[in-house]
N, C-alpha and C positions, 0 to 999 in steps of 0.2 A: 504494500500500500504506500503510495507516495505521500509526501508531506501535505500536498494540496487536498488529498482525500481524507486527511486525519483532522477531526475537529479539535480546536484548541480546548474547548470545554464540552464535556459530554455528561449530561445529567441524566441519571437513570432511576426512575421510580423513587425519587427523593421524598422522604417523610420527615416532618418535624411536628411532634405533638407535645403539648404542655399538659401535664397532669392536673386534674381538678380534684381537690381534697375537701373533705368536710370534717366537722368535729372540732371542739375547742382544745381538748387535751390530747386525745389520741387521734391524730390525723389519719384518715384512711382515704385511699384513692377512690373516687366515685365516677370518674370519667376522664376525658381528655379533650382539650381544644385542638382540633385538627387544623393547625395553621397552614401546613403544607402537607398534602396527602397524595403522594404518588406522582410527582411532577417529573416529566422527562422532556428534554430539548437538547439541541446542540448549538454551539456557537463556533463559527469558523474564523480562521486567522484573517485579520484586516476588516472584519465586518462589524456593523453596529446592529445589535439585536435589541429591539424594544420589548419591554415587559410591561403590560398594561392590565388594568382592572380597577374595580372600585376600591376605596379605602377599606382595609380589613380583609382583602382577598388573599393575603399571604406574600405579596411581592417583596416587602422589606425583610420579612422573616426568611424567605428563600435566600436573599442576598447575604444576610448575616450568617446563615448556615453555610453557604458556599465559601464565605470568608473565614470560616471556623471561629466566628464570634459566638455562635450557638452550636450545640452538639446535635448532630443528626440523630433521629430516632431510628431510621432505617433507610435503605437505598444506597446509592453510590453516586459519586461525582468524580469524573476523571479529568485531570488537567494534563494535557499532552500524554495521555495514556496512563497516568499514575493516579491512583485513588487518593483524592485530597484528604480523606478522613483517616488514612493510615500513615500519612507522612509524619516523620519524626526527625529531630536533629537537623542536620545540614539540608536534607531534602525539604523540610518544612520552612527553613530560613530562605531557601531558594524560591519556594512558592510564594512566600510573603513578599519577596522582592519583586517577583514577576507580576503579581496581582495587587493592584492598589485600588483605593476607594476614595470617592468624593461624596460626602454626606449632604443631606438636604439643607440643614441649618448652618449657614455660613457664620452665624454669630456664636453658636455653641461649639463648632468644630475647631476653632483656633484658640490656643491658650492665650488669654489676655495679658499674661505676665511675660510673654516671650516676644522678642522683636520678630519682624517678618523674616529677617535673615536667619534667625535661630529656628523659626518654624520650618522654613524650607530645608534647612541643613540638618534637621533632627534625624531624618531617615539615614543619613550617612553615619550618624553615631551608632546606629544599630547594625548597619551594613558598611563598615569602614573600607572594605575591599573595593567598593564601587568607584570611589573617587579619592585620590590622594588629598591630604589635608591642604596642601598649598594651592590646590586648584578650586577649592570649594567656594571661596569668596567670589571669584569671577563667575563661577557656575551659577551662583545665586542671582547675580546680576543678569546673566544670560537668560535664566528661566523667567525672571520678572519681565524682561523684554518680550519673550516668547508669548506670554499671556497678556500682553498689552499694558503693562505697568512700567513705571520708570525705575531705573536701577537704584536711584537714591531713596526709593520707598523701602529699601531693605532695612533702614535704620528706624523706621516707624513701628508703631504697635497697632494691633487689630482695631482698637477703638477709634483710630484716626481714619478709617476707611468706610466706604459705603458697603451695603450688602453685596452688590455686584463685584466690587473690588475684592472683598473678602473671599468670595467664591473663586475669583481668579487666583488668589493666593493659595487656596486649597488645591486648585488644579496644578499650580506650580509645584506644590509639595508632592502631589501624586506623580509628577513627571520626573522628580529628582532621581529616582532609582531606575529610570528608563524601563518601565514595565511593558509587558506584552498585552495585558488586559487591565482595563480600568472599569470598575463597577461604579456607576453613577446613580445614586439613590435619590431620586427626585431633586436633581441638582439645580433646577431653576424655579421650583414651585414657590420658594419664599421671596422671589425677586419680582420687581415691577416688570410689566410686559415689555417695555422698551429695552430693559436690561437683559431680560430673558433672551431676546433675539441676538444680542451681542455675545452672550455666553455660548449660545448654541452655535453661532457662526465660528466662534473661537474653537470650540470642540471639533467641529468639522474640519477646520483648517489644520489643527494638530493631528487629527487622524490621517488626513491625506499626506501630511508631511512626514510623519514618523511611522505610519502603518500600524497604529494601535488597533486593538479590538475593544469595543465598548459593550457592556451590558447596561442598557439605558432603561432605568425604571422610572415610570411617570404615569400620572393619571390624565395629563393634558394630551389628548390624542393628536392635536394639530402639531405639537412639538415632536411627538413620536413619528408621525408620518414624514415630517421634514428631514429627520436625522437618521432614521433606521432603514436598513435594507430588508430586514425580516422582522416579524412581530409575533410574540407569544401573548395570548389572551388568557388571563386567569380569572376564575370565579370560585370563591369559597374554598381556596386551597388546592384547586385542580386546574389543569390546562384544558380549556374547551376548544381552542382553535389556535393554529399557528401556520404561518406561511409567508410568502413574499408580501411586502408592505402594500404595494399597489393592489394586489389581488384581494387582500383582507379588507382594505378600505373601500374599494370599488364594488366588490361582490362578496360581502360577508356571508358565510355559510351557516354559522351557528346563530340561533335566535338571540343569544345574549350579546354576541358581537354586534349584531344588527341593532339591538336596543342601545348598546353603549355608544355606537356611532351616531344614532339618531338623537341622542341626548347631548352631543357635542356641538356647540354653536358654529355656524358657518359665517365667514366674513361678508358674503354676498347676501343681502336681505331677501332678494328674490329667490335665490336657491334655498335659503332657510325657510321661507314661506311655502315653497313647493315640496319640501322634504316630507316624507312620511313620518308622522309622529307616533311614537310607541310609548304606551303607559304600562309599566310593569305592575303586576299584581303583588300585593303584600310587601313585606319588608325582607331585608337580607336575613336569611336564617341564622340561628346560633351555630357557630362553628364547632361547638361541643356537642351539638345534637342536629347534624345536618339531615335533610330529607333522605329517604331510602332511594336507591337507584340514582338517577340523574339529579344532581344537587340543584339544578336550575328549574326543575319541573314545577315547583310550587309557585313560580312566578312566570312560567312560560305559557304563551297562548297556543302553542302547538302540542302541549303535553297530552299523552295518551296513557292507557293502563300499562303498556310495556315500559314506559319511562320509570315507573315506580319499582319495577321488578329487579332490574340490574343496571348498574352504571354503564352507559355506552362507552366502548373503547375508542381511543383516539386512532382514527383510521384515515389513510390517504384518500382524498377525493379531489379530483380536478386540480391538482397542483398544490394542495394544502392538506393539512391534517385537521380533522374536526371530530369532536366527540358528541355526536348527536344521531339519534335514530331517524329523525325527520329534518335534515338540514335544508336550508334555503337553496333554491335552484336559480340559475341565471335567467 
């Protein structure tokens, strides 16, 4: 198998459950919150994979589990063919160097007591073999320029910057170790719309220049459509659809994907008025007690008796994978 045929990240039936306990003195397990429940997807070298879904669907938990900030309950995740969850010692250090993260909140992600130079240089303290000490000061200045900031900003502190500038500092820190994959967990959702566009354009420019892969997590579908080559749609801890971005957005096959897109505003008022409006039934179910069978069936206008009997498998249909017994047709 050639390098081009090998996924950078291969997630296989990944599960992350949180136990639910009751009792004041003698705690006993009474159930589990199924935050991530059998998720599978692949991410290829040089691509941006968008991960979308409602708040609470498990996107960020999935990311934290892949980064080993959470312990997986079951399943596997392979990075360049190696199981992430079995890495130890030097192999784990190498993985942590190759995979970096940019978090949602630019205000909480930066240590207010550290200068920008120290924030960006901190990864080199953990991985000193990446860059000789004598070269680090200049490299900090270079990184600041690459993310659109001034080299003399290195002497300042986080409170002296706007939200968009802080997020650029976070991106510069992620670039310091020259990673292969950057996990972007809602990287622009806390920013103003005008600043969002600037950061997204910066991320695209950096990917084209350095060949990174991105796992881009967001609930803003317009942003995901702009930056991603492929999209994975999650609902209540499971993947309901995945495929090429244009295909998913122009011809969604899963009813949930269709409803999610219908709820996303369009910039063209005429197109917005002409769009089919979909009102989902009920509320998002409790992840500790999801519906039997298809988890979307309690809110789906196409649900039938079969949907309650067993969860539909994720199957290839017309160039995408969809988990639905009655998918939408073109």
